[in-house]
VOGU-3710 file (C-alpha; in Angstrom, 3 decimals, decimal comma):
1> mkeeynfkev> 12,420/60,449/-17,983  14,038/60,984/-20,991  13,049/58,310/-23,362  16,363/58,659/-25,022  19,897/57,940/-23,174  21,900/60,564/-22,912  25,668/58,547/-21,753  27,465/61,894/-21,479  24,923/63,306/-19,466  24,585/60,170/-17,161
11> eaqwqqywee> 27,869/58,805/-17,202  29,635/61,875/-16,159  26,776/62,278/-13,068  27,035/59,446/-11,904  30,873/59,194/-11,275  31,219/62,507/-9,592  28,552/61,320/-7,517  30,649/58,001/-6,984  34,037/59,921/-5,921  31,766/62,706/-3,692
21> eqvykseiqd> 30,116/60,140/-1,792  33,200/57,466/-1,267  31,051/54,581/-2,591  34,294/52,544/-3,383  36,786/53,514/0,114  36,835/49,948/1,900  38,060/49,652/5,975  38,312/46,357/7,746  34,939/45,214/8,656  33,917/42,497/10,639
31> kdeyyvlemf> 32,500/41,487/7,969  34,152/38,806/5,354  36,774/39,941/3,002  37,121/40,103/-1,241  40,830/41,284/-2,379  39,809/41,679/-6,638  43,282/43,485/-7,933  44,067/43,838/-11,531  48,236/43,884/-12,485  48,769/47,828/-12,607
41> pypsgnlhmg> 49,625/49,098/-16,290  52,646/51,158/-16,762  51,172/54,759/-17,249  52,202/55,111/-20,723  49,725/58,240/-20,616  46,978/56,616/-22,685  44,163/53,864/-22,602  44,244/51,214/-24,575  42,261/48,020/-25,777  43,762/45,802/-23,468
51> hvrnyslgdv> 43,862/48,255/-20,329  39,759/48,400/-20,705  39,388/44,906/-21,238  42,167/43,429/-18,422  40,161/46,194/-15,928  36,553/45,714/-17,526  36,947/42,459/-15,536  38,126/43,300/-12,618  35,398/45,462/-12,420  32,935/43,598/-12,351
61> farfrrmegy> 33,784/40,688/-10,110  34,587/44,225/-7,570  30,646/45,366/-8,166  29,433/41,770/-8,009  31,430/40,924/-5,153  30,151/43,507/-2,912  26,942/43,067/-3,776  26,980/39,482/-2,340  27,375/41,510/0,500  31,324/40,849/0,795
71> nvlhpmgwda> 34,102/43,591/2,410  35,457/44,416/-1,100  39,538/45,585/-1,409  39,201/47,401/-5,407  43,191/49,365/-5,700  44,696/50,367/-8,433  48,504/52,008/-8,853  51,414/52,576/-11,219  54,473/50,090/-11,932  56,042/53,443/-12,914
81> fglpaenaai> 59,634/53,082/-12,675  61,761/51,574/-15,999  63,432/51,668/-19,461  60,368/53,423/-21,516  60,155/56,973/-19,054  64,082/56,861/-19,772  64,117/56,597/-23,434  61,197/58,577/-23,325  63,485/61,963/-21,210  66,145/61,278/-23,533
91> erdihpndwt> 63,972/61,469/-26,979  61,333/64,300/-25,780  63,903/66,132/-23,095  61,557/65,436/-20,781  62,912/64,546/-17,200  61,509/61,155/-16,601  59,541/62,739/-13,382  57,564/64,710/-14,989  57,236/62,307/-18,174  55,732/59,613/-15,274
101> wdnienmkeq> 54,009/62,142/-13,479  52,059/63,602/-16,167  51,069/60,213/-17,223  49,353/59,233/-13,937  47,207/61,968/-14,369  45,886/61,593/-17,617  45,973/57,824/-17,315  43,786/58,189/-13,926  41,325/60,249/-15,749  40,735/57,735/-18,041
111> fkmlglsydw> 40,539/54,731/-15,435  37,699/57,075/-14,145  35,732/57,725/-17,618  35,261/53,700/-17,274  33,359/54,230/-14,090  35,703/51,283/-12,361  34,615/51,269/-8,683  38,582/52,144/-7,254  39,354/52,691/-3,473  41,799/55,859/-4,851
121> erevatchpd> 42,508/56,404/-1,278  44,404/53,316/-1,636  46,783/54,381/-5,332  50,142/54,088/-5,114  52,631/54,682/-7,730  56,462/52,620/-7,458  58,583/56,430/-8,822  57,338/57,675/-5,347  59,637/58,243/-2,567  57,354/56,992/0,042
131> yyrwtqwlfl> 56,791/53,703/-2,267  60,404/52,718/-3,594  61,419/53,258/0,038  59,297/50,711/1,366  60,996/48,568/-1,452  65,051/49,478/-0,750  63,511/48,072/3,226  62,772/45,087/1,833  66,038/44,626/0,015  68,059/45,164/2,886
141> qlykeglayk> 65,666/42,165/5,062  66,930/40,820/1,693  70,330/41,571/2,187  70,548/40,662/5,525  68,992/36,949/5,742  72,059/36,466/3,096  69,454/36,467/-0,349  70,407/39,575/-1,316  74,009/39,535/-2,898  76,501/40,910/-5,242
151> eksvvnwcps> 79,178/38,822/-7,853  80,088/39,364/-11,421  77,466/38,036/-14,341  77,859/37,756/-18,038  74,591/39,865/-18,732  72,340/40,718/-21,834  73,752/44,510/-22,522  71,461/46,572/-24,694  74,038/48,983/-26,205  71,165/51,351/-27,122
161> cqtvlaneqv> 69,435/50,956/-24,087  72,267/51,535/-22,261  71,350/48,455/-20,077  70,928/44,756/-18,511  68,405/42,978/-20,055  66,548/39,990/-18,604  66,375/36,725/-20,669  62,498/37,613/-21,335  63,731/41,354/-22,923  66,256/39,714/-25,886
171> ideecercds> 63,990/38,494/-29,097  66,488/36,770/-31,339  69,655/38,272/-29,725  68,262/41,668/-30,082  66,708/44,126/-27,535  62,906/43,720/-27,913  61,835/47,818/-26,784  64,667/48,730/-29,672  65,759/45,841/-31,662  69,586/46,533/-31,095
181> qvidkeleqw> 71,693/43,956/-31,544  72,808/42,438/-28,102  76,055/41,649/-26,670  77,950/39,851/-23,652  79,349/42,155/-21,047  80,346/40,855/-17,395  79,414/43,925/-14,759  79,669/43,112/-11,027  75,463/42,738/-10,619  73,432/42,390/-7,826
191> ffkitdyaeq> 70,472/38,923/-7,616  68,350/38,177/-5,225  68,600/34,339/-3,656  65,353/32,769/-5,216  66,795/29,585/-6,002  67,103/28,506/-2,264  63,064/28,353/-2,710  62,917/26,947/-5,696  61,188/23,106/-3,997  59,137/25,582/-2,375
201> llddhhlled> 57,792/27,014/-5,369  57,615/23,738/-6,918  55,743/22,163/-3,729  53,134/25,069/-3,424  51,994/23,920/-6,392  49,316/22,812/-4,664  47,806/25,672/-2,823  47,266/27,102/-5,961  44,597/25,099/-6,767  41,978/27,934/-8,860
211> wpqrvktmqk> 45,491/28,726/-11,006  45,223/28,222/-14,908  47,215/25,048/-15,201  48,953/26,124/-17,977  50,148/28,768/-15,991  51,663/26,009/-13,319  52,810/24,036/-16,125  54,967/27,157/-17,098  56,669/28,124/-14,110  57,574/24,153/-13,343
221> nwigrsegav> 59,198/24,235/-16,460  60,949/27,419/-16,029  62,131/26,093/-12,213  63,205/23,143/-14,181  63,234/20,248/-11,638  65,370/17,742/-12,043  67,021/15,049/-9,188  70,773/13,332/-10,134  74,363/13,065/-8,877  77,403/15,523/-9,109
231> iefaiegsde> 80,424/13,827/-10,065  83,940/14,269/-10,301  86,318/13,407/-12,740  90,004/14,176/-12,227  91,607/15,870/-14,762  95,053/13,850/-15,268  98,036/15,771/-14,929  96,399/18,837/-12,259  94,773/18,859/-9,142  91,808/20,322/-10,643
241> alevfttrpd> 88,643/18,390/-10,924  85,210/18,620/-13,181  82,255/18,971/-11,574  79,237/17,444/-13,447  76,083/16,652/-13,307  73,795/14,070/-14,463  70,647/13,159/-14,544  71,332/9,469/-15,770  74,501/8,408/-13,228  73,185/4,878/-13,945
251> tiygatymvl> 74,787/5,317/-17,136  78,148/6,157/-16,144  80,129/3,149/-17,512  78,579/4,563/-21,075  80,707/7,777/-20,467  83,228/8,001/-23,289  84,186/12,111/-23,140  83,207/15,031/-21,460  82,041/17,958/-22,900  82,907/21,303/-21,543
261> apehplveel> 80,763/24,989/-21,995  82,724/27,134/-23,802  82,645/29,616/-21,020  83,169/27,559/-18,037  85,746/28,962/-15,733  88,134/26,046/-16,405  88,611/26,269/-19,939  91,320/28,786/-20,415  92,901/27,941/-16,935  93,346/24,136/-18,433
271> vtgtdqeeev> 94,042/24,711/-22,613  96,871/27,542/-21,797  100,373/26,569/-22,635  98,333/23,249/-24,287  99,678/23,310/-28,252  95,736/23,304/-28,472  95,251/27,279/-26,962  94,837/28,961/-30,110  92,608/26,593/-31,663  90,663/26,124/-28,971
281> kefiaqikeq> 90,242/30,128/-27,910  89,510/30,723/-31,853  86,601/28,168/-31,799  85,312/29,489/-28,484  85,170/32,903/-29,532  83,063/31,313/-32,839  81,079/29,770/-30,878  80,173/33,234/-28,641  78,342/34,618/-31,886  75,921/31,852/-31,770
291> deeertgsds> 72,502/32,066/-29,872  71,321/29,772/-27,812  68,622/28,430/-29,829  71,846/27,919/-32,342  73,151/26,224/-30,173  70,910/23,723/-28,333  68,010/23,784/-31,051  67,449/19,454/-31,485  67,936/20,610/-34,941  71,337/22,515/-35,123
301> ekvgidtgik> 74,875/21,491/-35,906  76,463/20,145/-33,076  80,075/21,087/-33,187  83,332/21,172/-30,690  86,679/20,648/-30,595  89,121/18,466/-28,612  91,147/20,231/-26,019  93,727/17,767/-25,819  93,429/16,981/-22,562  91,931/13,994/-20,709
311> ainpvteeev> 89,687/12,955/-17,644  89,262/10,395/-15,266  85,746/8,602/-15,516  85,369/7,591/-11,354  84,559/4,599/-11,574  85,855/2,974/-14,893  89,266/5,071/-14,485  88,839/4,894/-17,786  90,578/8,323/-19,246  87,946/9,965/-21,699
321> pvmianyvlm> 88,523/13,705/-24,026  87,126/16,735/-22,174  86,118/18,181/-25,227  84,587/21,862/-25,661  81,044/22,355/-27,986  78,160/24,204/-28,854  75,338/22,266/-27,190  76,431/22,598/-23,789  75,557/26,269/-21,708  76,828/27,054/-18,494
331> dygtgaimav> 72,919/27,949/-18,111  71,982/24,359/-16,336  73,880/22,332/-14,052  77,984/22,571/-13,818  78,768/24,103/-17,521  80,111/20,680/-18,299  78,265/17,024/-18,940  79,856/13,331/-19,151  78,615/12,324/-22,264  76,750/8,576/-23,484
341> pahderdfdf> 76,530/8,447/-26,658  74,497/5,642/-26,826  71,854/7,205/-24,712  71,813/10,451/-25,341  70,690/12,102/-29,146  72,775/15,712/-28,645  75,880/13,001/-27,357  75,482/10,161/-30,330  75,460/12,825/-33,336  78,259/14,500/-31,963
351> akkydlpirv> 80,084/11,272/-31,098  79,540/10,054/-34,525  80,558/13,416/-35,839  83,424/13,450/-34,010  84,554/9,265/-34,787  84,526/9,394/-30,939  82,770/5,619/-28,502  79,860/5,006/-28,077  78,896/2,301/-25,281  75,489/0,711/-25,022
361> viqpedeelt> 74,842/0,390/-21,447  70,875/0,542/-21,730  69,561/-2,244/-23,579  65,252/-3,516/-23,935  65,145/-6,203/-21,620  64,862/-8,777/-25,116  67,228/-7,838/-27,376  71,046/-7,310/-26,989  71,932/-4,276/-28,423  75,461/-3,140/-29,847
371> aeqleeayte> 76,796/0,481/-30,868  77,510/-0,873/-34,243  73,676/-1,855/-34,433  72,856/2,019/-33,087  71,274/3,709/-35,962  70,580/6,810/-32,840  70,629/7,001/-29,098  68,532/4,443/-27,181  66,453/6,616/-24,789  63,984/4,060/-23,335
381> dgvvvnseil> 64,179/2,166/-20,139  65,733/-1,266/-19,951  68,521/-3,272/-17,764  71,688/-2,078/-17,309  74,246/-3,844/-19,480  78,039/-3,398/-19,662  78,442/-1,957/-16,080  79,960/-4,021/-13,950  78,329/-3,648/-10,322  74,563/-2,538/-12,222
391> nglsvdeafd> 74,495/-5,240/-14,796  71,257/-6,805/-14,917  69,635/-4,024/-12,613  66,396/-1,525/-13,754  67,413/1,575/-14,801  65,664/2,255/-11,611  67,151/0,212/-9,232  70,594/1,302/-11,182  70,494/4,873/-9,912  69,836/4,430/-6,555
401> kiiayleeeg> 72,529/1,639/-6,567  75,851/4,026/-8,262  74,862/7,081/-5,809  75,499/4,591/-3,317  78,334/3,515/-4,690  79,510/7,265/-5,278  79,135/8,444/-2,207  80,354/6,045/0,009  83,250/6,324/-2,149  83,241/9,859/-2,012
411> lgqkevnykl> 83,465/10,268/-6,010  80,077/11,645/-6,034  76,583/12,606/-4,178  72,861/12,471/-4,930  71,362/16,263/-6,064  68,805/17,580/-7,228  69,386/20,445/-9,943  67,139/23,242/-10,844  67,057/25,631/-14,532  66,120/28,092/-12,112
421> rdwlisrqry> 68,687/30,448/-11,932  69,631/33,493/-8,765  67,303/36,898/-10,197  69,494/39,699/-11,510  68,240/42,399/-10,044  71,091/45,125/-11,235  70,310/47,472/-13,871  72,348/50,808/-15,631  69,805/53,225/-15,798  68,347/55,829/-14,331
431> wgtpipiiyc> 64,079/55,332/-13,526  64,307/52,822/-11,205  65,081/52,417/-7,101  68,601/52,685/-5,739  70,039/50,134/-4,591  70,157/50,683/-0,592  74,289/50,016/-0,628  76,900/51,857/0,309  81,326/50,895/-0,394  83,432/52,083/1,826
441> ddcgivevpe> 87,375/51,466/1,520  87,643/50,618/4,718  84,379/48,312/5,510  83,174/46,835/1,961  80,154/46,836/1,341  77,537/48,600/4,170  73,899/48,836/4,351  72,089/52,027/3,956  70,682/52,445/7,724  66,957/51,830/7,164
451> sdlpvelptd> 66,553/55,320/9,556  68,321/56,709/5,721  66,078/55,363/3,721  64,835/56,500/0,833  67,893/57,034/-1,041  66,133/59,151/-3,635  66,868/59,703/-6,970  67,780/63,091/-7,834  66,541/64,934/-10,141  69,830/67,088/-11,376
461> veftgtgqsp> 71,091/63,950/-13,821  72,488/63,369/-17,224  71,823/61,179/-19,624  74,857/60,513/-21,085  74,714/57,420/-23,120  78,157/56,635/-21,794  77,051/52,479/-20,137  77,004/53,659/-17,063  74,094/54,463/-14,604  73,849/58,175/-15,433
471> lakaedfikt> 73,680/57,946/-11,745  77,330/57,157/-11,470  77,721/61,506/-13,615  75,458/62,399/-10,175  78,422/63,660/-7,762  76,237/64,817/-4,985  74,638/61,376/-5,096  77,275/59,020/-5,482  80,136/61,170/-2,639  78,494/60,217/0,918
481> tcpecgqeae> 79,771/59,113/4,515  79,978/55,127/5,399  77,391/55,002/8,072  79,614/52,310/9,866  82,914/54,421/10,386  81,955/57,790/9,149  84,786/57,731/6,252  84,028/59,302/2,780  82,232/56,295/0,714  80,291/55,657/-2,300
491> revdtmdtfv> 76,770/54,905/-3,177  75,223/52,143/-5,083  74,486/53,765/-8,842  73,151/50,929/-10,054  69,037/50,850/-10,031  66,201/47,999/-9,415  64,561/45,730/-11,891  60,900/47,327/-11,960  59,965/43,067/-11,334  61,099/44,299/-8,048
501> dsswyylryt> 58,477/46,639/-7,088  55,886/44,937/-8,617  56,960/41,691/-6,331  55,166/43,146/-3,464  52,691/45,855/-4,885  49,781/44,110/-3,721  50,572/43,487/-0,361  51,101/47,653/-0,152  47,836/48,323/-0,891  46,074/47,045/2,480
511> spdftesafd> 47,704/49,621/4,584  49,222/52,631/1,533  49,749/54,922/4,917  51,513/53,195/7,452  55,339/54,719/8,022  56,904/52,124/10,147  57,407/49,183/7,655  55,954/48,496/3,929  52,978/47,074/5,308  51,057/46,620/8,267
521> skranywmnv> 51,221/43,268/8,761  47,412/43,547/11,007  46,072/44,938/7,804  47,781/42,862/5,425  46,291/39,178/6,807  43,274/40,620/7,197  43,110/41,429/3,492  45,473/38,933/2,072  45,509/37,048/-0,319  44,488/38,441/-3,217
531> dqyiggieha> 41,307/36,756/-4,073  40,916/37,282/-7,921  43,736/38,540/-9,577  43,308/39,560/-13,360  45,987/40,105/-15,855  47,984/39,205/-18,905  49,636/35,302/-19,769  52,917/37,481/-20,145  53,234/37,891/-16,450  52,402/33,995/-16,089
541> ilhllysrff> 56,089/33,327/-15,086  58,403/35,785/-14,151  55,862/38,852/-12,107  53,922/35,654/-11,018  57,155/33,608/-9,757  59,071/37,066/-7,960  55,878/38,043/-5,991  55,283/34,377/-5,063  58,909/34,367/-3,785  58,756/37,433/-1,590
551> mkflhdqgyv> 55,194/36,433/-0,324  56,972/33,154/0,818  60,034/35,020/1,987  57,943/37,556/4,231  55,895/34,670/5,239  59,120/32,936/6,594  60,061/35,988/8,473  56,652/36,316/9,732  55,168/39,323/8,470  52,233/37,886/6,488
561> dykepfgdll> 50,097/34,769/7,155  49,992/33,620/3,675  52,358/31,406/1,703  50,913/32,587/-1,793  50,104/35,893/-2,506  46,998/35,183/-5,239  44,198/32,882/-5,146  41,703/33,033/-8,161  43,842/33,653/-11,274  42,281/34,837/-13,956
571> tqgmvlldga> 44,505/35,733/-17,219  42,870/37,438/-20,261  43,391/36,976/-24,079  44,485/40,398/-26,234  42,330/42,536/-27,996  42,744/41,658/-31,692  41,780/43,906/-34,817  41,379/41,502/-37,887  43,072/39,118/-36,086  46,460/40,372/-35,041
581> kmskskgniv> 47,575/42,809/-32,092  46,644/45,766/-31,353  49,920/48,083/-32,222  50,666/51,314/-33,474  53,635/50,095/-35,361  50,973/48,253/-37,222  48,027/50,796/-37,537  45,565/48,912/-36,409  44,864/50,842/-33,061  41,314/51,563/-31,615
591> dpleildnyg> 41,798/54,577/-29,482  39,065/53,646/-26,306  38,808/57,308/-25,847  36,692/57,815/-28,495  34,525/55,062/-28,214  34,327/56,419/-24,424  33,314/60,247/-26,659  31,099/58,193/-29,171  28,740/55,216/-27,233  30,288/55,757/-23,832
601> advarlfilf> 31,634/53,801/-20,972  29,272/51,307/-20,578  28,473/50,377/-23,919  32,351/49,655/-24,239  32,636/48,031/-20,904  29,746/45,831/-22,029  31,224/44,848/-25,892  34,770/44,035/-24,839  32,943/41,173/-22,036  30,569/40,316/-24,146
611> aapperdldw> 33,052/39,445/-26,949  34,703/36,182/-26,320  35,557/34,554/-22,840  37,576/36,185/-20,940  40,716/33,775/-21,407  40,091/34,047/-24,683  41,785/36,594/-27,452  39,342/38,647/-28,505  38,566/40,257/-32,507  37,868/43,830/-32,135
621> sdegvegaer> 34,141/44,491/-33,856  32,456/47,771/-34,551  28,969/46,115/-35,186  29,432/44,434/-31,808  30,034/47,768/-30,354  26,925/48,845/-31,447  25,227/45,600/-30,986  26,055/46,465/-27,008  24,879/50,477/-27,746  21,693/48,894/-29,037
631> flnrvwrlva> 20,754/46,247/-26,111  21,574/48,887/-23,383  19,080/51,564/-25,754  16,390/48,492/-25,557  17,029/48,381/-21,547  16,784/51,890/-20,910  13,710/52,102/-22,747  12,108/49,103/-20,559  12,355/51,109/-17,722  11,263/54,974/-19,408
641> qnidqlkdvt> 8,211/53,304/-21,685  7,007/51,928/-18,962  8,573/54,680/-16,057  4,787/55,678/-14,924  3,019/52,048/-14,642  6,139/51,109/-13,384  6,470/53,493/-10,181  3,083/53,823/-8,848  3,236/49,909/-8,357  2,939/48,595/-5,011
651> gdfeittdad> 2,889/45,078/-2,611  4,244/42,508/-3,686  3,146/39,810/-6,629  0,955/37,171/-7,554  2,116/34,930/-10,027  -2,255/34,581/-11,838  -1,566/33,414/-15,490  0,622/31,384/-17,574  2,465/34,372/-19,477  3,592/35,855/-15,717
661> kklhrqlhvt> 4,719/31,960/-14,420  6,691/31,596/-17,761  8,194/35,055/-16,607  8,710/35,032/-13,422  10,706/31,428/-14,244  12,584/33,116/-16,855  13,812/35,623/-13,548  15,097/33,297/-11,996  16,975/31,512/-14,391  18,763/34,612/-15,316
671> ikdvtvdvge> 19,595/35,807/-11,093  21,019/31,373/-11,368  23,046/31,833/-14,871  24,309/35,499/-14,272  25,773/34,115/-10,101  27,387/31,335/-11,382  28,843/32,921/-14,622  29,595/35,921/-12,461  30,771/34,409/-9,154  31,990/30,404/-10,163
681> rkqlntaisa> 32,972/29,871/-13,904  34,095/33,594/-14,171  32,152/33,362/-18,153  31,172/37,321/-18,455  29,435/37,067/-21,645  27,803/34,314/-21,003  25,977/35,664/-17,961  25,642/39,066/-20,203  23,657/36,863/-22,895  21,588/35,552/-20,241
691> imelvnsayk> 20,409/38,820/-19,295  19,720/39,232/-22,714  17,085/36,744/-22,731  15,543/38,229/-19,585  15,207/41,490/-21,216  13,636/39,733/-24,357  11,216/37,946/-22,607  10,417/40,919/-20,737  9,361/42,460/-23,863  7,539/40,040/-24,942
701> ylndvqelny> 5,057/39,686/-21,745  5,315/43,395/-22,451  3,768/43,066/-26,261  1,838/39,539/-25,709  0,192/40,140/-22,804  -3,349/42,443/-22,389  -3,899/42,876/-18,963  -0,151/43,021/-17,605  0,907/42,035/-14,234  3,000/45,246/-13,280
711> qllravveki> 3,868/44,028/-9,702  5,636/41,452/-11,366  7,417/43,347/-14,192  8,447/46,201/-11,224  10,059/43,241/-10,014  11,662/41,758/-13,244  13,032/45,231/-13,689  14,605/45,919/-10,514  16,201/42,467/-10,969  17,585/43,378/-14,492
721> ilvlapfaph> 19,253/46,704/-12,844  20,736/44,918/-10,336  21,955/41,948/-12,535  23,588/44,636/-15,401  25,212/46,481/-12,223  28,508/45,380/-12,812  28,396/45,837/-16,227  26,999/48,933/-17,080  27,279/50,492/-14,044  26,220/54,043/-14,997
731> mteelwsqlg> 23,127/53,152/-16,599  21,985/50,787/-13,375  22,348/53,711/-11,249  20,134/56,019/-13,327  17,550/53,751/-13,954  17,245/52,500/-10,277  16,903/55,886/-9,290  14,771/56,769/-12,098  12,490/54,040/-9,748  12,389/55,777/-6,349
741> fedsvhqqsw> 15,752/54,595/-4,598  17,863/57,057/-3,042  20,722/54,550/-2,306  23,272/53,701/-4,855  22,510/50,069/-7,483  26,102/49,194/-6,063  24,957/48,996/-2,886  22,328/46,933/-3,344  22,152/42,562/-1,913  22,981/40,349/-5,060
751> peydeeaikk> 19,483/38,943/-6,481  18,617/35,253/-5,075  17,236/33,103/-6,886  14,000/30,517/-6,082  14,914/27,066/-7,150  11,159/26,127/-6,902  10,139/29,375/-9,036  13,583/27,264/-11,808  11,537/23,895/-11,713  9,244/23,175/-15,400
761> deitiviqvn> 5,532/21,685/-14,825  6,273/20,045/-17,926  9,619/18,556/-19,709  10,295/17,303/-23,108  11,841/13,164/-23,020  13,503/12,397/-25,983  12,115/8,482/-26,478  14,903/5,981/-27,937  14,092/2,289/-29,880  17,970/0,448/-29,828
771> gkvrdkveva> 19,560/4,300/-29,172  18,042/5,919/-32,633  15,137/8,386/-31,893  12,175/8,096/-33,061  9,892/10,672/-31,378  9,713/13,592/-28,165  6,698/13,637/-26,200  6,155/16,781/-23,583  5,257/15,363/-20,131  4,896/16,517/-16,042
781> adisedklke> 8,313/16,928/-14,533  6,496/15,375/-11,805  5,631/12,045/-13,914  6,763/8,276/-12,030  8,597/6,076/-13,739  6,351/3,285/-14,667  4,208/6,035/-15,897  6,333/6,861/-18,731  7,492/4,083/-19,861  3,504/3,435/-20,243
791> lvkkqdnvqr> 3,302/6,753/-22,287  6,000/5,898/-24,434  5,121/2,788/-25,269  1,659/4,609/-26,800  2,868/7,217/-29,174  1,652/6,668/-32,682  5,881/6,500/-33,849  7,359/4,123/-31,178  4,436/1,657/-31,941  6,001/1,247/-35,514
801> ylegkevvke> 9,295/-0,129/-34,251  7,540/-2,110/-31,886  5,590/-4,317/-33,983  6,251/-7,914/-33,702  9,570/-7,780/-31,329  9,906/-7,941/-28,132  11,599/-4,936/-25,797  14,338/-6,538/-23,594  15,132/-3,809/-21,511  13,940/-0,585/-20,727
811> ivvpqklvnl> 16,227/2,000/-19,933  15,308/5,786/-18,313  17,679/8,768/-17,836  15,387/11,022/-15,553  14,381/13,708/-17,145  16,109/13,539/-20,027  14,832/10,070/-22,070  13,622/6,759/-22,911  15,395/3,950/-24,668  13,498/0,790/-25,992
821> vvk> 15,850/-1,680/-26,214  13,741/-4,845/-28,681  14,966/-7,769/-30,403
//
């Protein structure tokens, strides 16, 4: 065995072995399953350090659980549709299809260089017809249940990318990808009715026990559930009525004006022909120039205009002015509010600015408030006043009573509202899943028959940059016949948001060869749900929310047993360089391929797993990489320098000396620590630290002991290799082979620890007098409490604090400390 570790030779050899022997192939077996999944990547062509960290984390969990005896599913695929490939096609004059598949092959080879334990037979790519056929099929299932629909909508439009952007893709009113100014544009769009599942998405948070609380809170806030009432305010001189949603119907007697969002659909109708028409339209045009933060921020100026229209408060029957203001949006509620300036900060500021009435209807129990006294809105609980039927009630009592009154009088009703909006899935671009819809002049909107799926993307499209999908110019694609009447018809030319592709991919992995539907329910129910899901916090809201929505829908349709797709969720931190996120534009990239070439995969993996806890950001360190290399070389030499003696060892070991006992104890402490750190705490950095301690102990034993117990040393070395195997799979495979084993180290059982071996013969007891540490003493681990008390009082350094004093209390914390209370 060579004393120098040649990582290039070893890693290539074992990667070839794993592939030829299909070591990581997964099939249904009669034993417990464990599904490990990292969020699949966009095939950009090259790995970055975030990839290395994310996929190394998942690989450790997969290898660990396999050694624990689970039947592990660990697949990989590609989130391959999307705008970047389309942009690349325009910039480089390369077809998105060619660009994407070249990148997939390139990244796949890089993944294999990292030694990741994927079952590549389950590989999927969302741009492959065999995959998006079933994305289209899922669209049709949603459509049949009324959960996919089309309507006009104002959308975020990037003129440069020529596509609709989700709100999250708009940063400071600019496209996150090209920095172009985003504009509003009204288009016919397809939506998924995720709002039908809003309540269930919230209620089922109790099923997400192993999700970070931070992620659950982010989703809860995004869904934004609020209880209140929908109330109708009649418009004077009109048959129309303004519907408002309010979470504070108990304050309706204090509503002194109304505010409409500039985008409210009734605004134009109400002001047309009035004296204020031109002024109102000019004001609305100005407000549309403001972004959402400018309109609604707590420090933003509240501006508005009086429409001249009056509404009728349905409870007080008084006329109130109808204003239009920047601080009300169409995105929440009905786009109209009843303004209660005495008890809402924004309404208060607005009323003060425009000299609108303020009426107090809630006040503290022990204080009388008047509008003149208020320097800011009173938003605390209290007693209802100036409210006729509600006077003297608490806020909660008034809430229930006014809703009962409104419902009885037919003026309103209790309602739950959500900030969550239906999922806009239409995209005006080419490189995505075609929406399987046909438009017929006679039949209207018609589904593509399931037997005709997939609706394939044509390859001969022109990227015109006209604002329409490139598919809109593909006549051979557009022209078709209606499946219902046989007349000429046209296909939908929008494609689906790529979040649709990634909302169900975890199910396709369970049966990628299945041809009857998106997945085989029998196999999905064996593997699902995903036991360990790993990905960035940036996907905490949309991807996870959409995946949960899909899973609940499929559960309701009887396709899957689980309601939630992901069990344990780990959101890993970013990889930084000098405290900043790595970015090509910043020129602070560390190329993983250079690290792999100079140090090898095991060093890259070990450093990135050791440098920080998984959920924390990790600052790149060249010194850290070199430290990981030194450690692995120490492990290699531990075997290489003793290989002849270790290979000749036979039989079980016996513990005959204190040095034997100490090393044996450290062995079992390490096995326990690594088992708990990986399997329960998910703290891989401390697991590696524990292995390092055991390696140090083995070297100390070799250096300090004259008559070595090679049976014990062989056992220690074997266990070091086994617990290190998930982290450094190549080197441990080679070391295992050098020790004479024929089967892969990754097919071995995870070592068990012995609690008896971990117990110490002696323990250190801290001695306190009146809570202050005065001494320490080594005692037998099994010493009785009475003998311990007697022993500590005899210590010289303790006796001087007891002289002339009475011990009034003796406090014993088992195996830790004794505190003597004296006076």
